[in-house]
FIKOLLUM-17580 format. One record per residue (C-alpha): x, y, z; residue in three letters. Coordinates in pm, whole numbers, padded with zeros to 5 digits, always signed. Layout:
REM residues N
XYZALA ...
END
This chain:
REM residues 693
+00140-03023-01438MET -00091-02832-01719THR -00255-02597-01477ASN +00029-02368-01375PRO -00164-02191-01098LEU -00104-02568-00946LEU +00227-02568-00958ASP +00389-02514-00642PHE +00747-02574-00699SER +00882-02248-00756GLY +00833-01911-00862LEU +00445-01815-01001PRO +00403-01907-01414ARG +00285-01622-01514PHE +00368-01664-01908ALA +00124-01995-01883ASP -00206-01877-01687ILE -00436-01823-01850ARG -00798-01714-01770THR -00965-02081-01849GLU -00694-02135-01574HIS -00850-01992-01275VAL -01142-02159-01209THR -01080-02531-01240PRO -00741-02473-01001ALA -00946-02292-00754ILE -01197-02543-00717ARG -01020-02827-00694GLN -00812-02644-00397LEU -01098-02558-00224LEU -01170-02934-00202ALA -00800-03030-00121ASP -00831-02802+00163GLY -01214-02879+00236ARG -01120-03246+00206GLY -00776-03155+00487VAL -00982-02952+00725LEU -01248-03260+00732ALA -00923-03525+00789ALA -00814-03312+01111ILE -01158-03251+01212ARG -01259-03616+01275ASP -00903-03682+01397ASP -00945-03822+01746ALA -00561-03804+01884ALA -00485-03499+02091ARG -00440-03220+01843PRO -00076-03074+01819THR +00116-02842+01606TRP +00209-03139+01414GLN -00079-03334+01315ASN -00360-03035+01320PHE -00173-02683+01269VAL +00091-02791+00985GLN -00132-02966+00766PRO -00446-02639+00765MET -00155-02385+00685MET +00006-02658+00446ASP -00352-02680+00252ALA -00421-02309+00344ASN -00138-02104+00206GLU -00114-02348-00161ARG -00478-02168-00189LEU -00356-01857-00085THR -00030-01874-00279ARG -00284-01972-00635ALA -00489-01691-00555TRP -00279-01436-00525SER -00161-01498-00864GLN -00485-01462-00989VAL -00532-01135-00749SER -00202-01002-00859HIS -00286-01015-01255LEU -00654-00885-01155ASN -00441-00554-01041ALA -00190-00571-01292VAL -00404-00701-01621MET -00716-00618-01566ASN -00941-00713-01871GLY -01304-00798-01872PRO -01260-01165-01936ALA -00988-01238-01598LEU -01186-00960-01449ARG -01551-01187-01508GLU -01317-01466-01337THR -01175-01320-01055TYR -01544-01212-00927ASN -01699-01574-01022ALA -01443-01703-00828ASN -01391-01452-00490LEU -01718-01584-00318PRO -01566-01903-00352LEU -01321-01788-00174ILE -01501-01595+00101THR -01689-01859+00162GLN -01424-02146+00203TYR -01236-01859+00507PHE -01548-01766+00647ALA -01638-02088+00686GLU -01338-02235+00820LEU -01363-01909+01082GLY -01658-02024+01187GLN -01546-02349+01240ASP -01673-02539+01617PRO -01467-02798+01604VAL -01158-02646+01495LEU -01181-02324+01729PHE -01219-02607+02009GLU -00906-02761+01877LYS -00713-02453+01854PHE -00782-02374+02226ARG -00693-02738+02349ARG -00407-02638+02220ILE -00371-02360+02401ARG -00501-02514+02721ASP -00224-02803+02705ASP +00101-02819+02911ALA +00315-02848+02620ASP +00182-02491+02480PHE +00460-02383+02668ASP +00726-02598+02485GLU +00608-02419+02156LEU +00874-02132+02018SER +00714-01800+02071ALA +00605-01757+01689ALA +00466-02082+01755ARG +00259-01928+02077LYS +00164-01629+01866THR +00042-01774+01551VAL -00184-02030+01839ILE -00306-01668+01991GLU -00368-01532+01656HIS -00625-01811+01517GLU -00812-01794+01816LEU -00837-01446+01831ARG -00966-01437+01445ASP -01163-01721+01458PHE -01312-01534+01734ARG -01362-01199+01490LEU -01502-01483+01241GLY -01791-01575+01438GLY -01716-01887+01562ALA -01907-01820+01892GLU -02247-01695+01752LEU -02543-01948+01722PRO -02611-02167+01413PRO -02860-01927+01292ALA -02635-01635+01322GLU -02321-01817+01130LYS -02531-01782+00856GLU -02566-01456+00850ARG -02255-01392+00877PHE -02129-01575+00628LEU -02344-01384+00371LYS -02214-01065+00506ILE -01815-01157+00416GLN -01972-01238+00107GLU -02155-00945-00020GLU -01918-00741+00125LEU -01622-00933-00072SER -01830-00871-00363ALA -01873-00482-00264LEU -01497-00412-00265SER -01431-00539-00564SER -01674-00406-00757ARG -01598-00062-00589PHE -01222-00075-00707SER -01378-00199-01096ASP -01582+00135-01096ASN -01286+00348-01028LEU -01026+00174-01249LEU -01300+00177-01541ASP -01365+00581-01390ALA -01008+00593-01428THR -00909+00462-01760ASN -01266+00551-01907GLY -01218+00914-01919TYR -00968+01106-02206THR -00884+01456-02270LEU -00792+01580-02597HIS -00685+01884-02720VAL -00566+02008-03052ASP -00479+02366-02998ASP -00105+02340-02895GLY -00159+02695-02726THR -00341+02541-02456LYS -00029+02325-02336LEU +00258+02567-02196SER +00406+02503-01872GLY +00349+02115-01956ILE +00687+01890-01959PRO +00786+01816-02277ALA +00821+01421-02188ASP +00488+01446-02089VAL +00332+01605-02358LEU +00494+01332-02555GLU +00328+01044-02428THR +00032+01247-02501ALA +00103+01341-02862ARG +00197+00982-02863ASN -00202+00834-02721LEU -00352+01076-02930ALA -00138+00923-03257ALA -00186+00519-03147ALA -00617+00635-03129ASN -00557+00776-03452GLY -00569+01127-03447SER -00314+01413-03414THR -00254+01650-03113GLY -00289+01524-02755TRP -00463+01271-02552THR -00436+01301-02182PHE -00594+01056-01940THR -00656+01037-01560LEU -00402+00841-01495HIS -00124+00988-01200ALA +00177+01052-01493PRO -00059+01259-01692ALA -00275+01417-01441TYR -00071+01553-01202LEU +00187+01699-01461PRO -00105+01912-01562VAL -00251+01964-01249MET +00151+02089-01140GLN +00268+02255-01467TYR -00072+02394-01705ALA -00062+02743-01703ASP -00438+02726-01888ASP -00627+02744-01591ARG -00931+02595-01761ALA -00760+02272-01828LEU -00668+02250-01539ARG -01035+02292-01411GLU -01187+02006-01656THR -00929+01746-01548LEU -01003+01834-01205TYR -01365+01812-01227HIS -01326+01468-01427ALA -01053+01313-01193TYR -01294+01437-00873SER -01546+01281-00954THR -01474+00933-01057ARG -01715+00674-00941ALA -01954+00921-00891SER -02347+01010-00973GLU -02183+01304-01154LEU -01985+01128-01384ALA -02131+00763-01573LYS -02436+00628-01290PRO -02319+00215-01416GLU -01952+00353-01218TRP -02127+00474-00951ASP -02017+00352-00606ASN -02172+00604-00395THR -02471+00327-00316PRO -02160+00035-00285LEU -02059+00315-00006ILE -02409+00287+00210ASP -02407-00090+00193ARG -02042-00215+00290ILE -02080+00032+00619LEU -02394-00095+00692ALA -02321-00430+00647LEU -01958-00390+00881ARG -02200-00219+01133GLY -02408-00539+01118GLU -02121-00703+01113GLU -01994-00561+01469ALA -02337-00545+01610GLN -02330-00976+01564MET -01972-00974+01786LEU -02028-00804+02075GLY -01905-00466+01950PHE -02013-00118+01924ASP -01879-00054+01647CYS -01702-00197+01334TYR -01429+00023+01461ALA -01370-00170+01742GLU -01321-00479+01521VAL -01100-00322+01305SER -00907-00236+01667LEU -00939-00592+01787ALA -00563-00686+01556THR -00382-00290+01606LYS -00163-00204+01840MET -00432+00101+01896ALA -00662-00011+02218SER -00988+00227+02142SER -01179+00443+01853PRO -01150+00696+02121ARG -00732+00662+02191GLN -00696+00724+01821VAL -00938+00996+01757LEU -00738+01152+02050ASP -00418+01097+01893PHE -00524+01261+01597LEU -00755+01526+01718GLU -00380+01646+01934GLU -00171+01605+01601LEU -00393+01811+01377ALA -00458+02079+01649GLY -00066+02032+01637ARG -00021+02089+01236ALA -00361+02364+01173ARG -00142+02632+01296PRO +00134+02542+01039TYR -00129+02429+00739ALA -00297+02764+00840GLN +00039+02964+00744ARG +00102+02759+00482ASP -00225+02852+00284LEU -00209+03227+00350GLU +00134+03210+00221GLU +00026+03024-00107LEU -00288+03254-00118SER -00083+03557-00162ARG +00155+03485-00388PHE -00121+03386-00598ALA -00256+03684-00592ALA +00034+03882-00597ASP +00230+03707-00829ARG -00017+03470-01067LEU -00268+03693-01047GLY -00539+03432-00865LEU -00755+03647-00601GLU -00962+03345-00565ALA -00718+03017-00501LEU -00919+02764-00646GLU -00904+02332-00614ALA -00730+02323-00937TRP -00502+02603-00859ASP -00325+02445-00567LEU -00059+02224-00713ALA -00030+02472-01009TYR +00055+02758-00777ALA +00220+02571-00452SER +00469+02470-00782GLU +00500+02840-00888LYS +00579+02930-00497LEU +00813+02634-00442ARG +01037+02744-00747LEU +01003+03157-00669ASP +01103+03053-00314ARG +01384+02845-00307TYR +01468+02809-00686ALA +01443+02512-00906PHE +01162+02262-01023SER +01028+01909-01001ASP +01158+01936-01308GLN +01464+02041-01249GLU +01505+01772-00973VAL +01350+01512-01209ARG +01645+01512-01451GLN +01916+01382-01169TYR +01677+01060-01074PHE +01701+00793-01406PRO +01615+00475-01273GLU +01904+00324-01383THR +02084+00552-01092SER +01767+00496-00805VAL +01748+00154-00866LEU +02135+00095-00805SER +02157+00349-00536GLY +01846+00193-00358MET +01980-00161-00361PHE +02341-00027-00248ARG +02243+00133+00072LEU +02017-00146+00237VAL +02322-00344+00097GLU +02521-00130+00313SER +02277-00131+00600LEU +02180-00520+00655TYR +02461-00657+00516GLY +02320-00815+00184ILE +02338-00838-00187THR +02051-00738-00461ILE +02160-00836-00839ALA +01939-00979-01129GLU +01972-01364-01171PRO +02227-01488-01371ARG +02009-01773-01486ASP +01686-01598-01569ALA +01583-01901-01777SER +01292-02016-01523GLY +01161-01624-01400ILE +00799-01554-01623GLN +00647-01234-01601HIS +00330-01078-01676TRP +00429-00762-01870HIS +00742-00719-02042PRO +00842-00398-01823ASP +00857-00639-01531VAL +01205-00675-01350LYS +01291-00924-01106PHE +01571-00957-00845PHE +01724-01178-00585GLU +01887-01074-00245ILE +02152-01273-00129LEU +02315-01314+00204ASP +02644-01196+00373ALA +02726-01617+00236ALA +02599-01581-00121GLY +02281-01791-00032ASP +01904-01689-00163LEU +01688-01499+00088ILE +01428-01372-00077GLY +01329-01227-00445GLN +01112-01003-00558PHE +00930-00857-00889TYR +00950-00512-00986LEU +00667-00305-01156ASP +00736+00061-01215LEU +00554+00180-01496TYR +00183+00302-01540ALA -00096+00144-01800ARG -00416+00108-01870PRO -00582-00204-01710GLY -00331-00151-01389LYS -00497-00040-01047ARG -00336+00293-00979GLY -00110+00332-00715GLY +00199+00177-00486GLY +00139-00147-00338TRP +00388-00433-00204MET +00203-00756-00206ASP +00348-01092-00105ASP +00356-01389-00412ALA +00550-01642-00123ILE +00603-01654+00236SER +00927-01773+00390ARG +00841-02047+00580ARG +00980-02405+00685ARG +00900-02710+00469VAL +00893-03064+00619HIS +00964-03268+00364GLY +00982-03659+00322LYS +01337-03854+00181GLY +01631-03714+00089GLU +01518-03376+00072GLY +01403-03295+00477GLY +01295-02996+00563SER +01405-02650+00445ARG +01330-02309+00415ILE +01077-02195+00173GLN +01212-01877+00006THR +01009-01560+00023PRO +00904-01380-00284VAL +00716-01010-00330ALA +00529-00823-00581TYR +00657-00411-00584LEU +00433-00234-00800THR +00383+00180-00867CYS +00294+00346-01123ASN +00561+00631-01294PHE +00579+00719-01656SER +00750+00548-01885ALA +01076+00560-02083PRO +00958+00794-02376VAL +01136+00867-02748PRO +01277+01237-02719LEU +01473+01397-02981ASP +01540+01100-03142GLY +01688+00870-02829ARG +01434+00693-02570THR +01598+00825-02206ARG +01563+00570-01909PRO +01210+00699-01714ALA +01294+00966-01485LEU +01132+00994-01158PHE +01068+01323-00927THR +01146+01310-00579HIS +00845+01204-00440ASP +00803+00918-00654GLU +01143+00805-00551VAL +01022+00854-00211ILE +00743+00627-00319THR +00970+00345-00438LEU +01172+00355-00117PHE +00840+00368+00069HIS +00728+00000-00127GLU +01077-00124-00097PHE +01083-00095+00292GLY +00751-00340+00302HIS +00915-00570+00032GLY +01207-00587+00289LEU +01005-00633+00597HIS +00810-00947+00416HIS +01167-01096+00227LEU +01446-01023+00518LEU +01188-01261+00828THR +01346-01474+00938ARG +01085-01646+01109ILE +00980-01987+01036GLU +00611-02003+01080ASP +00399-01891+00798LEU +00159-01754+01014GLY +00395-01489+01167VAL +00664-01445+00911SER +00714-01103+00706GLY +00468-00914+00695ILE +00229-01149+00848ASN +00042-01131+01191GLY +00202-00804+01207VAL -00081-00524+01365GLU -00208-00325+01025TRP -00129+00047+01259ASP +00256-00118+01267ALA +00309-00234+00927VAL +00416+00106+00750GLU +00649+00171+00974LEU +00915-00060+00722PRO +00793+00151+00464SER +00772+00517+00572GLN +01157+00444+00764PHE +01278+00367+00438MET +01142+00746+00305GLU +01411+00928+00566ASN +01704+00809+00371PHE +01589+01014+00068CYS +01681+01307+00253TRP +02043+01188+00342GLU +02317+01349+00103ARG +02491+01056+00153GLU +02309+00826+00031VAL +02119+01116-00263LEU +02495+01119-00396ALA +02488+00740-00451ALA +02146+00775-00609LEU +02157+01037-00854THR +02312+01062-01205ARG +02156+01375-01484HIS +02006+01229-01738VAL +02229+01389-02014ASP +02619+01488-01856THR +02591+01167-01558GLY +02655+01453-01248GLU +02549+01343-00943PRO +02300+01577-00768LEU +02451+01898-00726PRO +02496+02035-00331GLN +02361+02344-00437ALA +02052+02211-00557LEU +02012+01927-00222PHE +02053+02221-00043GLU +01766+02375-00202LYS +01558+02053-00233MET +01641+02022+00178LEU +01505+02378+00254ALA +01179+02285+00059ALA +01152+01950+00245ARG +00853+02069+00473ASN +00729+02287+00206PHE +00378+02265+00270GLN +00412+02005+00564SER +00112+02146+00749GLY -00126+02125+00480LEU -00049+01781+00337GLN -00038+01639+00709THR -00372+01784+00766LEU -00514+01653+00485ARG -00393+01277+00613GLN -00533+01388+00936ILE -00880+01466+00732GLU -00890+01098+00602PHE -00780+00907+00847SER -01095+01125+01092LEU -01364+01058+00809PHE -01272+00737+00844ASP -01263+00636+01163MET -01579+00870+01224ARG -01771+00661+00941LEU -01656+00317+01121HIS -01732+00455+01490THR -02017+00732+01514ASP -02220+00734+01165PHE -02512+00541+01075ALA -02656+00461+00704PRO -02928+00589+00627GLY -02961+00777+00984GLY -03014+01101+00847GLY -02676+01232+00776LYS -02471+01113+00423THR -02123+01049+00387VAL -02018+01366+00192ARG -02228+01531+00478GLN -01986+01385+00782LEU -01682+01448+00526LEU -01774+01820+00537ASP -01823+01839+00900GLU -01452+01703+00998ILE -01348+01942+00667ARG -01533+02212+00885ARG -01381+02142+01202GLN -01007+02116+01055ILE -00948+02151+00715ALA -00767+02476+00624VAL -00874+02400+00245VAL -01216+02299+00171ILE -01283+02154-00204PRO -01556+02275-00438PRO -01924+02114-00358ALA -01903+01846-00631TYR -01574+01688-00561ASN -01645+01304-00466ARG -01367+01187-00265PHE -01541+00964-00055PRO -01633+00755-00375ASN -01242+00663-00476SER -01145+00672-00144PHE -01030+00279-00238SER -00777+00183+00077HIS -01114+00196+00338ILE -01379+00038+00083PHE -01163-00212-00135ALA -00857-00221+00088GLY -00724-00321+00436GLY -00738-00002+00626TYR -01106+00005+00696ALA -01163+00217+01008ALA -00706+00169+01009GLY -00607+00467+00734TYR -00507+00588+01069TYR -00217+00404+01038SER -00035+00565+00850TYR +00044+00859+01053LYS +00049+00598+01347TRP +00337+00444+01220ALA +00501+00736+01107GLU +00556+00815+01459VAL +00764+00513+01477LEU +00929+00499+01151SER +01025+00903+01251ALA +01164+00753+01605ASP +01329+00442+01514ALA +01494+00646+01238TYR +01619+00919+01485SER +01863+00683+01594LEU +02046+00693+01290PHE +02033+01024+01286GLU +02185+01118+01637GLU +02503+00846+01536ASN +02807+01015+01505ALA +02922+00825+01178ASN +02618+00921+00972GLY +02333+00770+00902VAL +02426+00465+00666ILE +02554+00271+00990ASP +02542-00143+00940ALA +02551-00168+01354ALA +02245-00015+01378ILE +02111-00120+01022GLY +02212-00501+01151ALA +01977-00394+01503ARG +01717-00251+01287PHE +01659-00574+01058ARG +01712-00792+01337ASP +01434-00621+01558GLU +01173-00510+01316ILE +01216-00723+00968LEU +01315-01001+01057ALA +01123-01044+01363ILE +00755-01023+01152GLY +00486-01039+01361GLY +00619-01287+01591SER +00545-01056+01848ARG +00360-00720+01954ARG +00519-00463+01720ALA +00555-00205+02054LEU +00815-00488+02200GLU +00985-00462+01878SER +01005-00136+01837PHE +01101-00101+02245ILE +01384-00388+02168ALA +01536-00137+01891PHE +01511+00193+02036ARG +01527+00120+02354GLY +01239+00313+02459ARG +00826+00403+02422GLU +00803+00598+02144PRO +00770+00978+02072SER +00606+01209+01894LEU +00902+01518+01928GLU +01102+01307+01592ALA +00770+01335+01363LEU +00670+01672+01495LEU +01059+01783+01387ARG +01061+01562+01008HIS +00771+01785+00960HIS +00898+02105+01061GLY +00598+02173+01302MET +00863+02250+01636VAL +00899+02586+01735PRO +01185+02760+01604ALA 
END
């Protein structure tokens, strides 16, 4: 096929995709999809899975697979031409699925399948797909009067465009700032590899000296290690005012936030809900905003004394040892690193030398191979695999018999044009494909994207060493790999509930946060670490220091997450845009109630809160703490095992009851099937050291 976006015979053809391919492919797939919908809509036969549900899913999967490739490239290789094309086609995609979700004939056919006597003969997975479709039709406005449907459709289109613009503004604001330093005396304390990267960037721009950006591999080490307080303050101010009225006005997200919240509120009212949080929770484990708020407030009450203790210790240390009488926001990471070094006699930079990329990846792969009876390797024949960037790696997952069960791309390094943070996304989902002729039916192999933003390898002292990860970055990698395993190790064969599809949003973090726990196990780190120069594994003494420091400032970190979660839930529960209180005033109110660290007045955190304004976490950011309860409690079964945490029998049980089951049953049922009981908060509090001594 001449258009690679229309080729679904195998892996995406990233090297062949050009911006000019996008619009023709999307228009053709939209037309094909509408043709299929028209045919099944007009079919007078009794609707069944085979003649109604399957054809619709087939058509929509081709569209979503093509659009997934475009969206992924827009996130990792963003440029003016691709962005323009992406934003031009986004409304067409939004309109298609919004119209589908409002179609009364399709809605009625799903209801007929649900009410048919043959419904009980369907598999549990297919029953769940039908129930989810009926729910989504209701949430999509299918029961609205015709006049209101048109307005509802316009709301969806505008929300989609606003979210994309929010993300673009944040990326542009991050990419658009650099700080050039000529005086090397101002760079005391900053690690050598960070300085080398900054020097290389300056040289690439035709300058001497050092150039720093707001991307995490540059920004975070400066905040953590730079002795020059003015340098830290300068970068902090730039970072915390991104995409706000205090920076470039064309990238200001403030009006977008107000409009997004207003439209979400209008959508909720049209659907008969009291607030948008109720709309969001219709697809989650939590039953009501009140339940979520009670959960967060209880957790805040348990965490706040520990956070207060953390801050008091840090303030005393900063005053007594660093001469910082008033601890400011740009001092927190720096003073914390100094306190950790003083208390535990190690630094992130020391630990980092033991986590070269090659060892981390091989050790992580060996862990999951032992747990789940699989093998992970680069393909022997890579001739048909295309990457979007030279740094991208590709791996296959094989079962015990050597059969292929999953594949994934790994894109680890930060670069211009790449959205910040870490994430997993699906490229292809597992399902059974029903073919004709000799091929018959077959299982479609799932494929995932795993994306991080770590520092790339840099030449130092005449040689290029492998990328070195901090322990926090290793935890991030394990987290995203946990998401990937959830998608790739499913055994469900129906698209709507295989892998991460159909999983309640506040449970989708369970497998990812579960994986983080292994980063603290000695037997795991022994296979994961090799000193970049000597090849020695992580010394026992250093590991014990790390373990002792595991809950260093856990109170502050936990309370910070609760602050963001409460802000998100309150925004979507009882906040009215234009009602006399601004978004920032609401955040200030929440901080006065629970926070112990109050940032400066110019901080514009909401303007970069892409999780809820440009991602899928609106009225759902609490999911991180909610799922952490599940993941900590699930992991406690491994901790209770007398033979150690790397246990194939318990691993097989976790795979069978959590990973393999996908969204084919409710997450609470899956948790109980694995753990033997409902979840408890105690394991989470114990993991964070927030239990009485």
